[in-house]
Backbone as a ProteinNet text record, in pm:
[ID]
protein_1_A
[PRIMARY]
MSEEQFDFEDWASLAQSDPAAFEAKRQDMIDKLIEGAPEELRQRLRSFQWRIDMERSRSANPLQACIRISNMMWDLIYADRGFLWSLQAMADPSSLLTAVPAESGSADVIVLKPERD
[TERTIARY]
20483.7	20447.9	20530.7	20496.9	20570.5	20703.9	20771.7	20901	20887.7	20770.3	20747.5	20732.2	20810.8	20804.7	20699.4	20633.7	20533.4	20602.8	20568.1	20624.7	20509.2	20495.7	20383.9	20376	20488.2	20489	20435.2	20473.5	20422.4	20271.2	20224.7	20081.6	20004.8	20054.9	19988.1	19983.6	20091.8	20096.7	19996	19989.1	19894.1	19750.6	19721.7	19587	19547.1	19642.3	19614.4	19597.8	19685.7	19686.1	19585.7	19559.6	19471.1	19399.4	19291.7	19220.7	19173.5	19132.9	19086.6	19201.8	19319	19436.1	19479.3	19471.1	19503.5	19412.9	19281.7	19186	19210.4	19240.8	19268.8	19393.9	19496.9	19620.7	19598.5	19520.3	19489.3	19416.8	19315.2	19238.5	19326.2	19414.6	19505.5	19598.3	19650.4	19738.5	19663.7	19540.1	19458.1	19432	19393.2	19365.4	19488.4	19604.3	19728.1	19760.5	19740.4	19766.8	19675.3	19547.2	19452.4	19485.4	19516.2	19549.9	19679.4	19767.6	19891.8	19877.6	19760.2	19734.8	19701.9	19716.9	19677.7	19529.9	19499.7	19364.4	19257.8	19286.4	19185.9	19155	19236.2	19213.2	19150.6	19152.8	19112.3	18968.7	18875.6	18736.1	18717.9	18782.8	18772.9	18833.7	18945.3	19008.5	18919.6	18856.6	18765.4	18647.3	18594	18481.9	18522.9	18641.5	18691.1	18714.2	18769.6	18790.9	18657.7	18556.9	18424.3	18371.7	18389.3	18345.6	18418.3	18548.1	18626	18573.8	18551.4	18501.7	18364.2	18279.5	18147.4	18159.7	18250.8	18272.6	18322.4	18410	18458.9	18345.1	18258.1	18150.2	18044.9	18028.5	17930.8	17982.6	18108.4	18171.1	18161.9	18147.5	18134.5	18268.1	18378.6	18510.8	18617	18739.6	18844.8	18872.3	18863.4	18888	18780.9	18657.2	18549.5	18567	18608.8	18633	18742.8	18848	18958.1	18910	18830.1	18778.3	18686.8	18599.6	18506.9	18582.1	18682.2	18760.3	18841.6	18897.3	18971.8	18881	18761.2	18665.7	18629.1	18613.3	18583	18696	18819.4	18934.8	18938.6	18915.7	18915.1	18805.3	18690.2	18581.8	18623.9	18697.5	18743.1	18839.3	18907.8	19001.7	18930.1	18846.3	18789.1	18648.4	18578.4	18439.6	18432	18310.8	18289.6	18341.4	18419.2	18480.8	18571.8	18629.5	18723.8	18863.5	18959.7	19098.5	19152.5	19127.8	19178.7	19115.7	18986.8	18919.9	18984.9	19015.6	19078.4	19215.7	19292.7	19424.2	19410.9	19315.9	19292.3	19253.5	19167.3	19122.1	19238	19330.7	19445.8	19540.7	19557.5	19649.5	19593.7	19462.6	19400.4	19264.6	19261.3	19134.3	19030.5	19074.8	18978.1	18900.4	18953.5	18882.3	18750.9	18742.2	18619	18503.7	18537.8	18434.3	18373.5	18449.1	18400.4	18365.3	18377.7	18348.5	18201.1	18174.3	18036.6	17979.2	17867.8	17810.6	17761.9	17766	17718.5	17570.1	17528.7	17387.9	17306.1	17193.4	17105	16988.5	16946.2	16835.5	16703.8	16602.5	16470.5	16381.5	16277.7	16186.2	16046	15948.5	15810.1	15782.7	15720	15688.2	15542.4	15518.2	15382.4	15342.3	15236.2	15188.9	15098.1	15136.6	15056.8	14971.1	14844	14752.4	14703.3	14693.1	14646.3	14500.5	14467	14329.6	14243.9	14120.6	14025.4	13930.9	13903.5	13807.6	13667.2
6712.6	6579.7	6545.6	6439.8	6400.2	6339	6281.7	6218.2	6102.2	6038.6	5926.1	5978.2	5925.7	5966.9	5885.2	5948.2	5881.1	5794.4	5667.1	5574.3	5519.7	5571.9	5535	5385	5322.3	5177.8	5098.2	5137.4	5068.1	5085.7	5208.1	5235.4	5159.3	5159	5088.4	4938.6	4884.3	4741.7	4708.8	4792.2	4770.3	4778.5	4873.2	4887.2	4762.5	4702.3	4581	4458.3	4446.3	4324.4	4326.4	4444.7	4452.4	4588	4600.7	4728.8	4783.6	4697.7	4744.1	4805.6	4743.7	4799.2	4929.9	4934.8	5058.4	5171.6	5143.7	5247.5	5291.6	5197.6	5232.7	5319.2	5283.8	5362.2	5500.2	5506.8	5634.5	5726.5	5669.8	5749.6	5795.5	5707.8	5743	5858.3	5853.1	5961.1	6093.5	6088.7	6210.5	6267.4	6181.1	6226.2	6290.1	6228.7	6284.3	6420.5	6432.8	6560.1	6669.5	6638.6	6738	6773.2	6673.2	6700.6	6780.1	6769.8	6846.2	6989.3	7023	7159.4	7250.4	7380.4	7473.9	7456	7471.3	7449.8	7524	7648.1	7728.6	7678.1	7588.2	7533.4	7394.1	7328.6	7187.4	7163.2	7246.3	7223	7241.7	7341	7359.9	7242.1	7190.3	7074.7	6950.9	6931	6817.4	6829.9	6950.8	6973.7	6949.4	6994.8	6975.3	6827	6755.3	6611.7	6539.1	6585	6525.7	6541.5	6660.8	6684.1	6590.3	6573.9	6482.9	6340	6298.2	6162.4	6141.4	6243.9	6232	6217.8	6292	6277.4	6136.5	6083.6	5946	5845.8	5863.6	5766.6	5773.5	5888.2	5903.9	5852.8	5820.2	5781.3	5631.4	5595.9	5454.1	5381.6	5456	5393.3	5498	5456.7	5551	5661	5629.7	5733	5840.6	5799.1	5897.1	5981.8	5920	5994.5	6098.4	6058.4	6150.9	6270.2	6244.5	6352.1	6444	6386.5	6468.1	6556.1	6499.2	6576.6	6683.8	6652.2	6750.8	6866.7	6836.5	6942.1	7027.7	6962.6	7036.5	7134.3	7089	7175.5	7294.5	7268.2	7377.5	7477.6	7428.3	7519.3	7608.5	7553.4	7633.6	7743.9	7722.3	7822.9	7928.4	7885.2	7976.8	8026.3	7966.9	8005.5	8147	8202	8332.5	8329.6	8429.6	8441.6	8323.2	8264	8154.7	8206.5	8118.9	8150.7	8267.1	8264.9	8373.5	8506.9	8505.9	8627.9	8680.7	8590.2	8630.3	8691	8632.3	8689.4	8828.5	8845	8976	9077.6	9035.7	9125.1	9166.6	9074	9108.9	9201.9	9178.8	9260	9398.9	9408.3	9536.7	9544.8	9583.6	9589.2	9679.8	9780.5	9869.1	9796.2	9682.7	9606.9	9550.8	9537.8	9487.6	9585.3	9713.8	9815.2	9810.6	9762.7	9759.9	9620.1	9523.9	9385.4	9370.1	9292.7	9266.1	9163.2	9196.1	9097.6	8974.2	8863.7	8738.5	8751.5	8692.5	8697.4	8620.6	8680.3	8607.5	8554.8	8437.9	8377.1	8440.8	8416.8	8466.5	8345.3	8370.4	8261.8	8317.9	8235.3	8272.6	8248.1	8344.9	8331.4	8289.8	8184.5	8134.7	8171.3	8247.7	8288.5	8178.6	8127.3	8021.1	8082.8	8061.6	8115.8	8001.9	8026.8	7920.6	7885.9	7758.6	7716.3	7767	7802.9	7845.4	7730.6	7709.7	7603.6	7648
12134.6	12180.5	12303.8	12369.2	12489.2	12450.4	12552.7	12526.4	12428.3	12426.8	12336.8	12193.3	12102.7	11963.7	11889.9	11796.5	11715.6	11611.2	11607.5	11510.1	11426.7	11305.7	11220.2	11198	11172.6	11145.1	11264	11386	11505.1	11518.7	11496.4	11506.4	11398.7	11276.2	11166.5	11194	11245.2	11277.6	11387.2	11490.4	11599	11547.4	11460.1	11404.2	11326.5	11256.7	11179.3	11269.4	11367.4	11449.2	11564.1	11622	11738.9	11739.4	11661.1	11651.1	11786.6	11877.2	12008.4	12087.7	12084.6	12152.9	12087.2	11954.9	11882.8	11929.9	11935.4	11975.9	12119.8	12207.9	12347.7	12357.5	12283	12284.9	12224.7	12116	12052.3	12149.7	12218.3	12314.2	12430.6	12476.4	12585.3	12545.2	12423.5	12375.9	12365.4	12316.3	12305.2	12444.1	12537.3	12674.4	12738	12718.8	12775.5	12713.9	12584.6	12517.4	12571.4	12585.4	12637.4	12781.7	12862.8	13003.1	13016.2	12918.1	12921.1	12873.8	12820.5	12772.1	12890.3	12871.7	12978.4	13015	13140.3	13192.9	13112.1	13073.9	13004	12861.8	12808.4	12674.4	12675.6	12788.5	12792.5	12747.6	12792.1	12753.4	12603.3	12545.4	12399.5	12326	12376	12312	12322.3	12438	12453.2	12356.6	12344.9	12253.2	12108.7	12073.9	11938.2	11910.3	12006.4	11989.4	11975.6	12049.5	12037.8	11895.4	11837.7	11699.4	11603	11622.6	11537.6	11552.4	11676.3	11700.6	11636.3	11637.9	11575.6	11424	11363.2	11219.4	11186.8	11270.5	11249.9	11260.9	11360.1	11381.5	11270.8	11208.1	11100	10965.9	10960.6	10834.5	10812.1	10685.7	10649.9	10653.6	10637.3	10634.2	10669.7	10694.4	10734.7	10631.9	10503.5	10402.4	10408.3	10421.1	10432.2	10558.6	10668.6	10792.6	10771.2	10703	10675.6	10593.6	10491.8	10407.1	10487.1	10568	10648	10748.2	10813.1	10910.6	10839.7	10725.8	10647.3	10607.3	10561.3	10524.9	10645.4	10760.9	10882.5	10915.9	10901.3	10929.1	10832.7	10703.3	10605.9	10637.7	10681.1	10720	10835.3	10930	11044	10999.7	10889.8	10840	10757.1	10662.5	10565	10594.4	10688.4	10715.2	10772.4	10772.6	10834.6	10977.9	11011.6	11144.2	11175.9	11073.9	11090.8	11119	11105.8	11137.8	11054.3	10924.3	10840	10876.3	10908.2	10951	11079.4	11172.1	11298.4	11275	11184.6	11152.5	11093.6	11003.5	10942.7	11049.6	11141.7	11248.5	11338.3	11365.7	11449.3	11374.9	11245.5	11165.3	11140.4	11123.5	11090.7	11158.6	11286.8	11359.3	11293.1	11218.2	11152.2	11043.9	10994.9	10892.2	10946.3	11077.4	11137.1	11117	11106.4	11088.9	10949.4	10852.3	10713.8	10667.9	10756.9	10718.8	10685.4	10585.2	10546.1	10642.2	10706.3	10799.8	10725.4	10793.9	10734.9	10704.3	10594.2	10556.9	10658.7	10692	10782.6	10700.8	10735.8	10663.7	10704.2	10628	10664.2	10688.8	10762.3	10793.5	10807.6	10778.2	10803.8	10951	11014.6	11156.2	11167.2	11238.5	11259.8	11401	11411.6	11542.3	11596.6	11711.7	11776.3	11885.7	11875.3	11975.5	12063.6	12191.7	12280.6	12251.4	12266.9	12248	12361.8	12329.5	12431.8	12462.2	12589.6	12625.6	12605.9
[MASK]
+++++++++++++++++++++++++++++++++++++++++++++++++++++++++++++++++++++++++++++++++++++++++++++++++++++++++++++++++++++

């Protein structure tokens, strides 16, 4: 983090007393963090923050948002080709040769023919 230390009590008080100021400060801190990251990571960080913001906006309340974001994080760790898979691949690249490919779904294909006049 930057020189400014995170003070939970100050943030909680601001959220209670002035939600709009809290949101502006939160967004400013996120923007500063992303801008302080190496250039090659910034777009991925912006995309990831967008996903987090979408989960927050889809949630009925802060607790639901927290649960949805937590589930999203766990998926990034345990999902196919997630963080744990990447660690395994770095530790033992030969494991990639024996890895079971992800199941692919099947679908009925409908052939569309152009209408004739």
